[in-house]
C-alpha positions, 0 to 999 in steps of 0.5 A: 500500499502506498504511504504519504512517505512514498508519495513525497519521496516519489517527487525526488525520484521523478526529478532524478535528484535528492530534494531533501523533503524528508529530513534526516531520512534523506541522509540514510541508506533507507532513502528511496533515491539510494535504493531505487534511483529511477522514476517511480512506476512499473516502467520507471527503469525503462530508458526514454527520450526526453525532449528539451521541453520535458527537461525544463518541465522536470526541473521546474517541477523539482523546484516546486517540490523542493520548496513545496509551492504551487504552480501559481506561486512559482510563476509569481516568484518568477515574474517578480524575479524577472522584474528585478535587476540582476540575474533572474535565476539568482533573484528567483532563488533568493526570493524562495530562500527568503520564505519563512518556512525555508529559513525555519528549515535552514536554522534546523528548527524543522527536520524538513521544509514540510515540517518547518511549514507545519511549525509556522502554520501552527503559530510556533515561530516568531519574527522579531518577537512577533508570531507569524503563521504565514509560511510564505512570509518574506524575511529580510536581513536583520530579522530575528527568527525564533521559536515562540517561548511559550511553545518550546516545551512541546514534544516536537522540540524534544530533539531540537538541540541535537538537530540544531547542532548538526545543521550546517548554516548557510553564510547568510544566517547566524545562530543566536542560540538554540531557539533563535537565529538571525538573517545577516545577509541576502539569502542565496544558494551556493552552486553546489547547493542547487539540485536543479537546473535554474537555467532550464527553469528560466527558459521554461517560463520565458517560452 
């Protein structure tokens, strides 16, 4: 029988890349991308010819899955990125990395982006001391992101200290303590941190 976990991991197998949607499980030999590194379904292991459009579509879908956003949202982010100065792909990634749910994940408060999104939805996260329950909330340099003090005793945070210690921080984040972190620069990804072809995504939306 199919499970929610299988459904989520199928997104990585469809993309052909690890999108790290299930937290710690993605770093173990039990990760489906390690055990079955081919497309899901009975025809998954068959070789197939992929068109240029198909490649672009696959990369776009992978980016959507990575950040857990809808098509309409991604189109909106792309339109906004294209209207700003700079390289569109870099601006697009910066805008996506600026989402509150992503920052909560990057700080190690959530085991995965979906988990981080739940924490935000449930009102457990604060920005500059104020509770924010909108996962797409746009953070800015100087913002302080933390776990609401009255919620820190919840079972969901039992192993938080260990997870935070093991979570490497990107250069634009600074850890204040176990329960909070600060944005110290413009959110971005290093080239080795991008599991998708951003050029193909820009070409897809520029058709």
